[in-house]
VEXDOVO-372482 format. One record per residue: residue number from 1; residue in three letters; x, z, y of N, C-alpha, C in turn. Coordinates in steps of 0.2 Angstrom, whole numbers. Each point is the difference from the previous one (the first is absolute). Layout:
VEXDOVO-372482
<r><nr>NUM</nr><rest>ALA</rest><n_xx>X</n_xx><n_zz>Z</n_zz><n_yy>Y</n_yy><ca_xx>X</ca_xx><ca_zz>Z</ca_zz><ca_yy>Y</ca_yy><c_xx>X</c_xx><c_zz>Z</c_zz><c_yy>Y</c_yy></r>
...
END
This chain:
VEXDOVO-372482
<r><nr>1</nr><rest>MET</rest><n_xx>-90</n_xx><n_zz>122</n_zz><n_yy>-85</n_yy><ca_xx>5</ca_xx><ca_zz>1</ca_zz><ca_yy>6</ca_yy><c_xx>1</c_xx><c_zz>-5</c_zz><c_yy>2</c_yy></r>
<r><nr>2</nr><rest>ALA</rest><n_xx>0</n_xx><n_zz>0</n_zz><n_yy>8</n_yy><ca_xx>4</ca_xx><ca_zz>-6</ca_zz><ca_yy>4</ca_yy><c_xx>6</c_xx><c_zz>1</c_zz><c_yy>1</c_yy></r>
<r><nr>3</nr><rest>LYS</rest><n_xx>5</n_xx><n_zz>-7</n_zz><n_yy>-1</n_yy><ca_xx>6</ca_xx><ca_zz>0</ca_zz><ca_yy>2</ca_yy><c_xx>1</c_xx><c_zz>-3</c_zz><c_yy>6</c_yy></r>
<r><nr>4</nr><rest>PHE</rest><n_xx>3</n_xx><n_zz>2</n_zz><n_yy>5</n_yy><ca_xx>2</ca_xx><ca_zz>-3</ca_zz><ca_yy>8</ca_yy><c_xx>7</c_xx><c_zz>-3</c_zz><c_yy>-1</c_yy></r>
<r><nr>5</nr><rest>GLN</rest><n_xx>0</n_xx><n_zz>-5</n_zz><n_yy>4</n_yy><ca_xx>7</ca_xx><ca_zz>-1</ca_zz><ca_yy>3</ca_yy><c_xx>1</c_xx><c_zz>0</c_zz><c_yy>7</c_yy></r>
<r><nr>6</nr><rest>LEU</rest><n_xx>2</n_xx><n_zz>4</n_zz><n_yy>3</n_yy><ca_xx>1</ca_xx><ca_zz>2</ca_zz><ca_yy>7</ca_yy><c_xx>7</c_xx><c_zz>-4</c_zz><c_yy>3</c_yy></r>
<r><nr>7</nr><rest>ILE</rest><n_xx>-4</n_xx><n_zz>-6</n_zz><n_yy>3</n_yy><ca_xx>6</ca_xx><ca_zz>-6</ca_zz><ca_yy>2</ca_yy><c_xx>4</c_xx><c_zz>1</c_zz><c_yy>7</c_yy></r>
<r><nr>8</nr><rest>SER</rest><n_xx>-4</n_xx><n_zz>3</n_zz><n_yy>4</n_yy><ca_xx>3</ca_xx><ca_zz>2</ca_zz><ca_yy>6</ca_yy><c_xx>-7</c_xx><c_zz>6</c_zz><c_yy>4</c_yy></r>
<r><nr>9</nr><rest>ALA</rest><n_xx>4</n_xx><n_zz>4</n_zz><n_yy>3</n_yy><ca_xx>-3</ca_xx><ca_zz>6</ca_zz><ca_yy>3</ca_yy><c_xx>-3</c_xx><c_zz>-1</c_zz><c_yy>7</c_yy></r>
<r><nr>10</nr><rest>GLY</rest><n_xx>3</n_xx><n_zz>-7</n_zz><n_yy>2</n_yy><ca_xx>0</ca_xx><ca_zz>-1</ca_zz><ca_yy>8</ca_yy><c_xx>3</c_xx><c_zz>5</c_zz><c_yy>3</c_yy></r>
<r><nr>11</nr><rest>ASN</rest><n_xx>-2</n_xx><n_zz>0</n_zz><n_yy>8</n_yy><ca_xx>2</ca_xx><ca_zz>5</ca_zz><ca_yy>6</ca_yy><c_xx>-4</c_xx><c_zz>7</c_zz><c_yy>-2</c_yy></r>
<r><nr>12</nr><rest>LYS</rest><n_xx>-4</n_xx><n_zz>2</n_zz><n_yy>-4</n_yy><ca_xx>-5</ca_xx><ca_zz>6</ca_zz><ca_yy>0</ca_yy><c_xx>2</c_xx><c_zz>4</c_zz><c_yy>-7</c_yy></r>
<r><nr>13</nr><rest>LYS</rest><n_xx>6</n_xx><n_zz>1</n_zz><n_yy>-1</n_yy><ca_xx>4</ca_xx><ca_zz>3</ca_zz><ca_yy>-6</ca_yy><c_xx>-5</c_xx><c_zz>7</c_zz><c_yy>-2</c_yy></r>
<r><nr>14</nr><rest>LEU</rest><n_xx>-1</n_xx><n_zz>3</n_zz><n_yy>6</n_yy><ca_xx>-3</ca_xx><ca_zz>7</ca_zz><ca_yy>0</ca_yy><c_xx>-6</c_xx><c_zz>1</c_zz><c_yy>-3</c_yy></r>
<r><nr>15</nr><rest>GLU</rest><n_xx>-5</n_xx><n_zz>-8</n_zz><n_yy>1</n_yy><ca_xx>-8</ca_xx><ca_zz>0</ca_zz><ca_yy>0</ca_yy><c_xx>3</c_xx><c_zz>-2</c_zz><c_yy>-7</c_yy></r>
<r><nr>16</nr><rest>VAL</rest><n_xx>3</n_xx><n_zz>-5</n_zz><n_yy>-3</n_yy><ca_xx>1</ca_xx><ca_zz>-2</ca_zz><ca_yy>-7</ca_yy><c_xx>0</c_xx><c_zz>5</c_zz><c_yy>-3</c_yy></r>
<r><nr>17</nr><rest>ILE</rest><n_xx>4</n_xx><n_zz>6</n_zz><n_yy>1</n_yy><ca_xx>3</ca_xx><ca_zz>7</ca_zz><ca_yy>-5</ca_yy><c_xx>-8</c_xx><c_zz>3</c_zz><c_yy>1</c_yy></r>
<r><nr>18</nr><rest>LYS</rest><n_xx>-2</n_xx><n_zz>2</n_zz><n_yy>4</n_yy><ca_xx>-5</ca_xx><ca_zz>3</ca_zz><ca_yy>2</ca_yy><c_xx>-7</c_xx><c_zz>-3</c_zz><c_yy>-7</c_yy></r>
<r><nr>19</nr><rest>ILE</rest><n_xx>-2</n_xx><n_zz>-7</n_zz><n_yy>1</n_yy><ca_xx>-4</ca_xx><ca_zz>-2</ca_zz><ca_yy>-4</ca_yy><c_xx>3</c_xx><c_zz>0</c_zz><c_yy>-7</c_yy></r>
<r><nr>20</nr><rest>MET</rest><n_xx>6</n_xx><n_zz>-1</n_zz><n_yy>-1</n_yy><ca_xx>3</ca_xx><ca_zz>1</ca_zz><ca_yy>-7</ca_yy><c_xx>-2</c_xx><c_zz>6</c_zz><c_yy>-3</c_yy></r>
<r><nr>21</nr><rest>VAL</rest><n_xx>1</n_xx><n_zz>6</n_zz><n_yy>4</n_yy><ca_xx>-1</ca_xx><ca_zz>7</ca_zz><ca_yy>-4</ca_yy><c_xx>-7</c_xx><c_zz>2</c_zz><c_yy>1</c_yy></r>
<r><nr>22</nr><rest>GLU</rest><n_xx>-4</n_xx><n_zz>-3</n_zz><n_yy>2</n_yy><ca_xx>-8</ca_xx><ca_zz>1</ca_zz><ca_yy>2</ca_yy><c_xx>-3</c_xx><c_zz>-5</c_zz><c_yy>-8</c_yy></r>
<r><nr>23</nr><rest>ASN</rest><n_xx>3</n_xx><n_zz>-4</n_zz><n_yy>-2</n_yy><ca_xx>-2</ca_xx><ca_zz>-5</ca_zz><ca_yy>-4</ca_yy><c_xx>1</c_xx><c_zz>0</c_zz><c_yy>-7</c_yy></r>
<r><nr>24</nr><rest>THR</rest><n_xx>8</n_xx><n_zz>4</n_zz><n_yy>1</n_yy><ca_xx>4</ca_xx><ca_zz>-1</ca_zz><ca_yy>-7</ca_yy><c_xx>1</c_xx><c_zz>7</c_zz><c_yy>-2</c_yy></r>
<r><nr>25</nr><rest>PRO</rest><n_xx>2</n_xx><n_zz>2</n_zz><n_yy>-8</n_yy><ca_xx>3</ca_xx><ca_zz>4</ca_zz><ca_yy>-3</ca_yy><c_xx>7</c_xx><c_zz>3</c_zz><c_yy>5</c_yy></r>
<r><nr>26</nr><rest>LEU</rest><n_xx>1</n_xx><n_zz>-5</n_zz><n_yy>4</n_yy><ca_xx>10</ca_xx><ca_zz>1</ca_zz><ca_yy>1</ca_yy><c_xx>-2</c_xx><c_zz>5</c_zz><c_yy>8</c_yy></r>
<r><nr>27</nr><rest>GLY</rest><n_xx>4</n_xx><n_zz>5</n_zz><n_yy>0</n_yy><ca_xx>1</ca_xx><ca_zz>5</ca_zz><ca_yy>5</ca_yy><c_xx>5</c_xx><c_zz>-2</c_zz><c_yy>6</c_yy></r>
<r><nr>28</nr><rest>LEU</rest><n_xx>1</n_xx><n_zz>3</n_zz><n_yy>5</n_yy><ca_xx>3</ca_xx><ca_zz>-3</ca_zz><ca_yy>6</ca_yy><c_xx>6</c_xx><c_zz>-3</c_zz><c_yy>1</c_yy></r>
<r><nr>29</nr><rest>LYS</rest><n_xx>4</n_xx><n_zz>3</n_zz><n_yy>-5</n_yy><ca_xx>7</ca_xx><ca_zz>-1</ca_zz><ca_yy>-2</ca_yy><c_xx>1</c_xx><c_zz>-8</c_zz><c_yy>-4</c_yy></r>
<r><nr>30</nr><rest>GLU</rest><n_xx>-4</n_xx><n_zz>1</n_zz><n_yy>-4</n_yy><ca_xx>0</ca_xx><ca_zz>-7</ca_zz><ca_yy>-5</ca_yy><c_xx>-5</c_xx><c_zz>-7</c_zz><c_yy>4</c_yy></r>
<r><nr>31</nr><rest>SER</rest><n_xx>-5</n_xx><n_zz>3</n_zz><n_yy>5</n_yy><ca_xx>-1</ca_xx><ca_zz>-5</ca_zz><ca_yy>3</ca_yy><c_xx>4</c_xx><c_zz>-4</c_zz><c_yy>5</c_yy></r>
<r><nr>32</nr><rest>LYS</rest><n_xx>4</n_xx><n_zz>4</n_zz><n_yy>3</n_yy><ca_xx>5</ca_xx><ca_zz>-1</ca_zz><ca_yy>5</ca_yy><c_xx>5</c_xx><c_zz>-4</c_zz><c_yy>-5</c_yy></r>
<r><nr>33</nr><rest>ASP</rest><n_xx>1</n_xx><n_zz>2</n_zz><n_yy>-6</n_yy><ca_xx>6</ca_xx><ca_zz>-3</ca_zz><ca_yy>-2</ca_yy><c_xx>-2</c_xx><c_zz>-8</c_zz><c_yy>-3</c_yy></r>
<r><nr>34</nr><rest>VAL</rest><n_xx>-6</n_xx><n_zz>0</n_zz><n_yy>-2</n_yy><ca_xx>-2</ca_xx><ca_zz>-8</ca_zz><ca_yy>0</ca_yy><c_xx>-1</c_xx><c_zz>-3</c_zz><c_yy>5</c_yy></r>
<r><nr>35</nr><rest>VAL</rest><n_xx>-1</n_xx><n_zz>4</n_zz><n_yy>6</n_yy><ca_xx>-1</ca_xx><ca_zz>-5</ca_zz><ca_yy>6</ca_yy><c_xx>9</c_xx><c_zz>-3</c_zz><c_yy>4</c_yy></r>
<r><nr>36</nr><rest>ASP</rest><n_xx>3</n_xx><n_zz>5</n_zz><n_yy>-2</n_yy><ca_xx>8</ca_xx><ca_zz>-2</ca_zz><ca_yy>2</ca_yy><c_xx>3</c_xx><c_zz>-5</c_zz><c_yy>-5</c_yy></r>
<r><nr>37</nr><rest>ALA</rest><n_xx>-3</n_xx><n_zz>0</n_zz><n_yy>-6</n_yy><ca_xx>3</ca_xx><ca_zz>-4</ca_zz><ca_yy>-4</ca_yy><c_xx>-4</c_xx><c_zz>-6</c_zz><c_yy>-1</c_yy></r>
<r><nr>38</nr><rest>ALA</rest><n_xx>-6</n_xx><n_zz>-2</n_zz><n_yy>4</n_yy><ca_xx>-4</ca_xx><ca_zz>-7</ca_zz><ca_yy>0</ca_yy><c_xx>5</c_xx><c_zz>-5</c_zz><c_yy>-1</c_yy></r>
<r><nr>39</nr><rest>PRO</rest><n_xx>-1</n_xx><n_zz>-6</n_zz><n_yy>-4</n_yy><ca_xx>-7</ca_xx><ca_zz>0</ca_zz><ca_yy>-3</ca_yy><c_xx>3</c_xx><c_zz>5</c_zz><c_yy>-7</c_yy></r>
<r><nr>40</nr><rest>ALA</rest><n_xx>-6</n_xx><n_zz>3</n_zz><n_yy>-3</n_yy><ca_xx>-1</ca_xx><ca_zz>6</ca_zz><ca_yy>-4</ca_yy><c_xx>-7</c_xx><c_zz>-1</c_zz><c_yy>-3</c_yy></r>
<r><nr>41</nr><rest>TYR</rest><n_xx>1</n_xx><n_zz>3</n_zz><n_yy>-6</n_yy><ca_xx>-6</ca_xx><ca_zz>2</ca_zz><ca_yy>-3</ca_yy><c_xx>-3</c_xx><c_zz>6</c_zz><c_yy>-1</c_yy></r>
<r><nr>42</nr><rest>PHE</rest><n_xx>-7</n_xx><n_zz>1</n_zz><n_yy>1</n_yy><ca_xx>-2</ca_xx><ca_zz>6</ca_zz><ca_yy>-3</ca_yy><c_xx>-7</c_xx><c_zz>-1</c_zz><c_yy>-2</c_yy></r>
<r><nr>43</nr><rest>GLU</rest><n_xx>-2</n_xx><n_zz>6</n_zz><n_yy>-2</n_yy><ca_xx>-6</ca_xx><ca_zz>0</ca_zz><ca_yy>-4</ca_yy><c_xx>-5</c_xx><c_zz>4</c_zz><c_yy>2</c_yy></r>
<r><nr>44</nr><rest>SER</rest><n_xx>-9</n_xx><n_zz>-2</n_zz><n_yy>-1</n_yy><ca_xx>-4</ca_xx><ca_zz>6</ca_zz><ca_yy>1</ca_yy><c_xx>-6</c_xx><c_zz>0</c_zz><c_yy>-4</c_yy></r>
<r><nr>45</nr><rest>ASN</rest><n_xx>-4</n_xx><n_zz>4</n_zz><n_yy>-1</n_yy><ca_xx>-4</ca_xx><ca_zz>2</ca_zz><ca_yy>-5</ca_yy><c_xx>-8</c_xx><c_zz>-3</c_zz><c_yy>3</c_yy></r>
<r><nr>46</nr><rest>LEU</rest><n_xx>1</n_xx><n_zz>-7</n_zz><n_yy>3</n_yy><ca_xx>-6</ca_xx><ca_zz>-2</ca_zz><ca_yy>4</ca_yy><c_xx>-2</c_xx><c_zz>-6</c_zz><c_yy>-5</c_yy></r>
<r><nr>47</nr><rest>THR</rest><n_xx>-8</n_xx><n_zz>-1</n_zz><n_yy>1</n_yy><ca_xx>-3</ca_xx><ca_zz>-6</ca_zz><ca_yy>-4</ca_yy><c_xx>3</c_xx><c_zz>-6</c_zz><c_yy>5</c_yy></r>
<r><nr>48</nr><rest>LYS</rest><n_xx>-1</n_xx><n_zz>-7</n_zz><n_yy>-2</n_yy><ca_xx>1</ca_xx><ca_zz>-5</ca_zz><ca_yy>3</ca_yy><c_xx>-4</c_xx><c_zz>0</c_zz><c_yy>5</c_yy></r>
<r><nr>49</nr><rest>VAL</rest><n_xx>-5</n_xx><n_zz>0</n_zz><n_yy>4</n_yy><ca_xx>-5</ca_xx><ca_zz>0</ca_zz><ca_yy>4</ca_yy><c_xx>5</c_xx><c_zz>4</c_zz><c_yy>6</c_yy></r>
<r><nr>50</nr><rest>GLN</rest><n_xx>2</n_xx><n_zz>7</n_zz><n_yy>-3</n_yy><ca_xx>4</ca_xx><ca_zz>5</ca_zz><ca_yy>5</ca_yy><c_xx>6</c_xx><c_zz>-3</c_zz><c_yy>1</c_yy></r>
<r><nr>51</nr><rest>ALA</rest><n_xx>2</n_xx><n_zz>-3</n_zz><n_yy>-5</n_yy><ca_xx>8</ca_xx><ca_zz>-1</ca_zz><ca_yy>2</ca_yy><c_xx>-1</c_xx><c_zz>-7</c_zz><c_yy>6</c_yy></r>
<r><nr>52</nr><rest>GLU</rest><n_xx>-5</n_xx><n_zz>-3</n_zz><n_yy>-1</n_yy><ca_xx>0</ca_xx><ca_zz>-8</ca_zz><ca_yy>4</ca_yy><c_xx>-2</c_xx><c_zz>3</c_zz><c_yy>8</c_yy></r>
<r><nr>53</nr><rest>ALA</rest><n_xx>-3</n_xx><n_zz>6</n_zz><n_yy>0</n_yy><ca_xx>-2</ca_xx><ca_zz>4</ca_zz><ca_yy>7</ca_yy><c_xx>6</c_xx><c_zz>3</c_zz><c_yy>2</c_yy></r>
<r><nr>54</nr><rest>LEU</rest><n_xx>5</n_xx><n_zz>3</n_zz><n_yy>-4</n_yy><ca_xx>5</ca_xx><ca_zz>2</ca_zz><ca_yy>2</ca_yy><c_xx>4</c_xx><c_zz>-5</c_zz><c_yy>2</c_yy></r>
<r><nr>55</nr><rest>VAL</rest><n_xx>2</n_xx><n_zz>-6</n_zz><n_yy>-2</n_yy><ca_xx>4</ca_xx><ca_zz>-4</ca_zz><ca_yy>2</ca_yy><c_xx>-1</c_xx><c_zz>-3</c_zz><c_yy>8</c_yy></r>
<r><nr>56</nr><rest>LYS</rest><n_xx>-8</n_xx><n_zz>-1</n_zz><n_yy>-1</n_yy><ca_xx>-1</ca_xx><ca_zz>0</ca_zz><ca_yy>8</ca_yy><c_xx>1</c_xx><c_zz>4</c_zz><c_yy>6</c_yy></r>
<r><nr>57</nr><rest>GLU</rest><n_xx>-1</n_xx><n_zz>6</n_zz><n_yy>-3</n_yy><ca_xx>3</ca_xx><ca_zz>6</ca_zz><ca_yy>4</ca_yy><c_xx>6</c_xx><c_zz>-2</c_zz><c_yy>3</c_yy></r>
<r><nr>58</nr><rest>PHE</rest><n_xx>5</n_xx><n_zz>-1</n_zz><n_yy>-5</n_yy><ca_xx>7</ca_xx><ca_zz>-1</ca_zz><ca_yy>2</ca_yy><c_xx>1</c_xx><c_zz>-6</c_zz><c_yy>3</c_yy></r>
<r><nr>59</nr><rest>ALA</rest><n_xx>-4</n_xx><n_zz>-5</n_zz><n_yy>0</n_yy><ca_xx>-1</ca_xx><ca_zz>-4</ca_zz><ca_yy>2</ca_yy><c_xx>-1</c_xx><c_zz>-1</c_zz><c_yy>9</c_yy></r>
<r><nr>60</nr><rest>GLN</rest><n_xx>-5</n_xx><n_zz>5</n_zz><n_yy>0</n_yy><ca_xx>-2</ca_xx><ca_zz>2</ca_zz><ca_yy>8</ca_yy><c_xx>6</c_xx><c_zz>3</c_zz><c_yy>6</c_yy></r>
<r><nr>61</nr><rest>ILE</rest><n_xx>4</n_xx><n_zz>4</n_zz><n_yy>-5</n_yy><ca_xx>5</ca_xx><ca_zz>3</ca_zz><ca_yy>4</ca_yy><c_xx>8</c_xx><c_zz>-4</c_zz><c_yy>0</c_yy></r>
<r><nr>62</nr><rest>GLY</rest><n_xx>-1</n_xx><n_zz>-6</n_zz><n_yy>-3</n_yy><ca_xx>5</ca_xx><ca_zz>-4</ca_zz><ca_yy>1</ca_yy><c_xx>6</c_xx><c_zz>-2</c_zz><c_yy>-6</c_yy></r>
<r><nr>63</nr><rest>ALA</rest><n_xx>-3</n_xx><n_zz>6</n_zz><n_yy>-6</n_yy><ca_xx>4</ca_xx><ca_zz>0</ca_zz><ca_yy>-6</ca_yy><c_xx>-2</c_xx><c_zz>-7</c_zz><c_yy>-6</c_yy></r>
<r><nr>64</nr><rest>LYS</rest><n_xx>5</n_xx><n_zz>-1</n_zz><n_yy>-3</n_yy><ca_xx>0</ca_xx><ca_zz>-6</ca_zz><ca_yy>-5</ca_yy><c_xx>-1</c_xx><c_zz>3</c_zz><c_yy>-6</c_yy></r>
<r><nr>65</nr><rest>VAL</rest><n_xx>-6</n_xx><n_zz>3</n_zz><n_yy>-4</n_yy><ca_xx>0</ca_xx><ca_zz>1</ca_zz><ca_yy>-7</ca_yy><c_xx>-5</c_xx><c_zz>-5</c_zz><c_yy>-2</c_yy></r>
<r><nr>66</nr><rest>ILE</rest><n_xx>3</n_xx><n_zz>1</n_zz><n_yy>-8</n_yy><ca_xx>-5</ca_xx><ca_zz>-6</ca_zz><ca_yy>-6</ca_yy><c_xx>-1</c_xx><c_zz>5</c_zz><c_yy>-4</c_yy></r>
<r><nr>67</nr><rest>ILE</rest><n_xx>-4</n_xx><n_zz>-3</n_zz><n_yy>-4</n_yy><ca_xx>-3</ca_xx><ca_zz>2</ca_zz><ca_yy>-7</ca_yy><c_xx>5</c_xx><c_zz>-2</c_zz><c_yy>-4</c_yy></r>
<r><nr>68</nr><rest>ALA</rest><n_xx>5</n_xx><n_zz>3</n_zz><n_yy>-4</n_yy><ca_xx>4</ca_xx><ca_zz>-3</ca_zz><ca_yy>-6</ca_yy><c_xx>-3</c_xx><c_zz>0</c_zz><c_yy>-6</c_yy></r>
<r><nr>69</nr><rest>GLU</rest><n_xx>-1</n_xx><n_zz>-6</n_zz><n_yy>-2</n_yy><ca_xx>-4</ca_xx><ca_zz>-1</ca_zz><ca_yy>-7</ca_yy><c_xx>4</c_xx><c_zz>4</c_zz><c_yy>-6</c_yy></r>
END
């Protein structure tokens, strides 16, 4: 299980929420709550390689996300 910290959603909150819904067990409301509460933590059942790819996907839309250790 990978744990992430959303530091900032940037200007594209809706896209960040969409990516979270697609890649985590969080639903729409829970994803929106995490984005609104940034900085905030969330988890996903991804491998380390998938987690790194997800961080890059967030970065491409201007969001700051790190893998929390």
